[in-house]
N, C-alpha and C positions, 0 to 999 in steps of 0.2 A: 439263042437260048443254049446254056449249058447242058451237055448230055451226061447222063450218069453211066453210059456205057463206055465212052471212049476216053483217052487221055485228056485232063483239063488242058485249056489253052497255056501257051508258054507264060503269060503273064500272070495267070493263077498259080502256075507251078513256082514261080519267083515269090509270090506272097506266101506259099506254103513253106518256101525255103527261108524266108525272112522269120516265120512263125517258129522254125526250127532253131534259130539262132538267138530267139529271144526267151530264153529259160534261164532259170536261178537254181536248176536242180543240183549242180555241182557243190554249191556251198550251203544251200538252205538247211539241210539236215543237221549241219554242224555249226551254224551260226552263232547259236547261244553260247555253246561251251568254247568256241573260239573266242568270243569276247570276254567271257570269264577268264579264260587262260591269260588274256591280255591284261588282266587286273582289274576289269570293271566289275561292279557289283549288280546286284539284279535291280536296284533303285536307279542307278546311272542307265542301264539297259532300257528301263521302262521310260526313262526320261528322253532318251533318244529316240524311242517310238512315238513319243508325243511331239517330238520336234518334227519329225517326219510327217506324221498326220497333219499338223499344223500347216506345214509347208505345201502338202498335198492340196488342202483346202483353199489355202490362199493363192496358189498358184495355178489351180485348175482353169478359171475363167481367162486370166491373162495368157497362159498357154495356149489355150483354146483359140483365142483371138489372133495369137501369133502363127497358129496354124492356117487361119483363114486369111492371112496377110502374106506370110511367106510361102504357103504352100504345104499340102499334107505331107509330101514325100520329105520336104526339107525340115519340116518339124519332127518328123520320125528320125531323121539324121541327126538332129541336135539332141533328141532323147536319147539314142543309142549311144553318142559320144559321151553324154553325162553319166549314164549307167556304167559304161566300161570304165572311164575314169574313176567313178566311185568304188567299183568292186576292186579294180587293180590298187587303189589306195589302201585297200586293207592289208597289202603286203609290207606297206611301211609305217602305218599308223600305229601309234603306241599310247596317246594321251587321250583324254575325254575329249578335249576341244578338237583335236584331228578327226575324232570319229564323228563329233558333230558336224564338222564341215562335209565329212563323207556322206552323212545322212541327209543333209540338205541337197548335195549334187543328187543323190538318189531319188528324193522326193520330187525335184524338178524334172528329172529324167523320165519319171513315171508320168508326170502331169504332161509333158510334152507329148507323149505318146498316147494318152489315154482317148482323147478325142480324134486325133488326126489319123490313127491307124484305121479305124472303122469308117472315117469320113473318106480316106483314100479309097478303101475297097468298095464302098458304096458307089462313089462316083465313077471308078473305073468300070463296074458292071454295067452301070447306067449308060456311060458313054460308049462303050466298047462291046458288051454282051448283054446282059439282062440282070437288073436290079433286083428282080423277084427272087433271084438266086442267092441273095446276099446270106440269109439265115444258113443255106446249105454250105456256101464256100466258108463263110465265117467260123461255123461249127466244125468243118473239117480242118481249116486251119487251126483252130484251138485244140483239135485231137492231135494233130501233129506236135503242138507244143507240149501237149500232156505226156505224150509217148516219150518224147527225148526228155521231158523232165523226170519221168520213172527212170528211164536208162541211166540218167546222170546221177539221180539220187542214190543208186546202188554202187556208184563209184564213189561217192562222197566219203564215206567212211574209211576207205582203203586208201585214198589220197591224204585224208587227215592223219591217219595213224603213221603215215610215212613222213609226212611234213604238214603242218597245220596251215601253212601258207599256199600249198598246192591247190586246194579246192578253189580258192579265190584267183589264183593265176589262171586255171583252166576255165573258171567262170567267166572271168574278165576277157579273155581272149576268144571265148565263144560270142560274147556280146558285142566285142569289137569286129567280129566277123560279119555282123549284120550289116556293117557300113559299106562294103562292095556291093553287098546284094541290094541295098536301098538304092546305090548310085546306078545299078543296072535297071531299076523299075522308073517308068515314065511318072511325070508329074500329071495331076489331073486339071481340067479346064474348069476350075471351081469359080472363078470370075467369069460371069457370062455378060456378053454383050457389052463388054468394056467397063462394067460396073465395078466399082472399088469398094470395098467393105473396110470403113474407117471405124477408129475407136468410138466415135459418137453414135456409130450404127449399133454397137453391141448392146447397150442398155435397152433400147426398144425391142430388139430382137428377142433378148431374154424375157422381156415383161410379156411380149406377145406370145411366145412359145410355151413358156413354162408356167404362165399364171391364167392360161386359158384352156379349155378342153381341145383336144383330147390329152394333151401331155400332162397336164397338171396333177390329175388324179393317178395316172400311170406312173409317173416319176415319183410320186409320194409313196404309193403302194410297193413299188420296187425297192426304194430307199427303205422301207420298213424290213421287207424281206432280206436284202443283202446286209442290213444292220444286224438282224437276229443271227443269222449265218456266220458273220464275221465274229460277234460277240460269243458265239457257241464254240468257234474254234479254240478259243483259249481252255475250255474245259475237256477236250478231247483226251489229251494225255493223263490228267490225274484220273478221269472216269475209266480210261482204257487199263491203267495200271491198278486202280482201286476196285470199284464195283464189278467191272468186266473181267478182272482177273489175268490180264496179260502181264508178261513180264517186261522190264524196260527194253530188253533186247528184241522183243517182238514189235516194238514201235516203229522200226525201220521199214519192215516188211508190210506193216500195217499202212503207212503213208504211201509206200509203193503202191499197195492195192487201191487206196483212195485215187491216185493219179491215174493207174490203168483204167478204173471205172470211169472216172471223169473223161478220159480219152474217148472211150467207147461212146459214152453219152453225148459228148460234144460231136462226134462224128454224125450222129443220128439226129441232131437239134432240128435239121430241116424237115425230118419225117414226123418228129413230134409236133411241130408247127402245123404241118399239112393234116395230121391225124386230128388234133384238138381245135385248129384255127388259132390265129394269133392272139386274138383276145383271152380265150379260155385257157391256152397255155400259159399266158402270163397271170392268169388268176387262179388257176386250179392247182398247179405245180407247187407254187409257194404256199397256198393254202394246206396242201397235203403234207408239207414239211411241217408247217406250224402245228397242225393236229398231231402228228407222230412225235413231235418234241415232247408232249406229256406222258408219252407211252413208258420211257425209262424209269420215270418215277415210280410207276406201279410194277414195273417188270425190269429191274437193272439189267438182265442179260440181253435186252432188246437194245441196248445203248450203241452198239457196234452197228447193227444194221441201220439204225436211225442216222448215225454218222455217215454211213455210206449214201443212204437215200439223199442226205442233205448236200453232200459233195457233188453228186451226180445231178441233183435237181438244180444247183447253182450253175454248173457248166452248161445245162441245157437251156435255162432262162437266160443267161447273159447274151448270146448271139441273137436271141429272139426279141429281147428288149433293145438291144442296139439298132437292129433292123427296125423296130417300129419307131424308135426315136428319129432315125434316119428318114424314114417315110413321111415323117411330120415335121422336119426341119427344112427351112429354105437353104438353097444351094450355097447363097454367099456367107451365111453365118453358121454353116453346118458343124464345123469343129467346135465353134464356140458353144452352140447349143449342147452337144454331146460332153463337152467338158463342164458346163453347167450342171447337167444331169449327174455326172460323176461327183461333183461337189455336193450336190445334195445327198447322194449316197453316203459320202464321207461324213457329212454334218449328221446324218442318222446314226453312225456308228459312234460318234464321240460320246453322246450321254449313254448309249445303251451298253458299252463295255464297262465302264465303272459301276453303273448301276447293277449289272449282272455280277460282277466281281464282289460288290457288297453283299449282295443276296447269298452268293456262294459262301463267303466269309462268315455270315451269320448262320446259314443252314448248311446245305451240302451242294456240290456242283450240279447234282441231280436235280435239285429243287430250283436252281437257277436256269437250267435249261427248259424245264417245264413251264417257268415264269415267262421266258422269252417266247415260247409258243403260244401260251395264253395271251401274252401282250400283243403278238402279232395277230392272233384270230380275232381279238377285240378291236385293235385298231384298224385292222384291214376290213373288217365289216363295216365299221363306221365309214371309211373311205368309199367301199362299194355302194353303201347306201347312198352316200352324198353324190357320188358319180361313177359310173362303172368304168374302172380302169380297162385300157385296152380297147375301147370301144372305137368304132371308125367315125368319130365326130368331126371330120375334117373334110374340107373340100378338096376337089381334085388336083389343085396345084400345090398341095401340101402345107398350106396357110391354115391356122386353126379356125374354126367355125366361130360365128358370133354367138 
């Protein structure tokens, strides 16, 4: 059992180091203005985002299957190589077609990492330490990532002002540094008793795991939550510089504040789970966010605190949700199930973002935020009435109950 008092084992320290290298903070705050400076317009930037989202959705299950076939660590290696190549490619790309290629590499890199990282950690804890510590270790790894993101975000503007390519050079090199870290980490024994997970095994695994309790209602409920949070992200800047009264120069410190709070919340995700229980953490925290989304419509000054709540809640829920899916996924197809859950989360975002945008265009961003909260409360209540998300309706071997 991992102790809270002593230094974590070497293998966990390596995982934290990997999380430190997996940050996009150097270039994320200047991403849009860099693309505009390269001659792209907002329509083209939006189209690139759609291309990326489409490839994430299409690539989630195949890359999750690849993680089950080639190994979790090797899948993470492929993802790191693709992400590093994508970011370093911004140093030379100048045409829309070139940027589209980089976006595809970016999306595939994210897809390779999405299921395999959590699968590697869960199985490493299961084999060597204690899988019951997954939420705590995953949350603290996320905290390391968020702290590094905040620090690198503060450097992004200075690097960009000196040379617009420098943030991407620094970001690409940082991502590339994850490769030797991953090579020093062991592979897990995810194929048990000589069993081979084939492409023909994937559909039955997904059907059994995601269309039966307890995962079906939980993944659907979480997809709604992650969907409204992702859609609400689009309105932070116009609300912050509009009804909330911040200047544009204050956006950088605001986003750094989001990241710092997310780091603290992620660190204590395990304590949140212990305090509320897994089920109620997954149900109550998203429900609280949905309810507070309505408040800025009545009191615009409350918008910024609500955004801080939204960011911290998401980082708290993510490791708890991943641990829950891990607990109820079979060992052979674990990365496939995790990637399929990520695909469901992405699918929920696709309609919510344009619908929220249409509402904001017709009314105001505050109305759109309130609409997202109301949508979640209604839809989430229906899911809860149908089947309680996060309930332990599974037998002891991790297979779904009948």
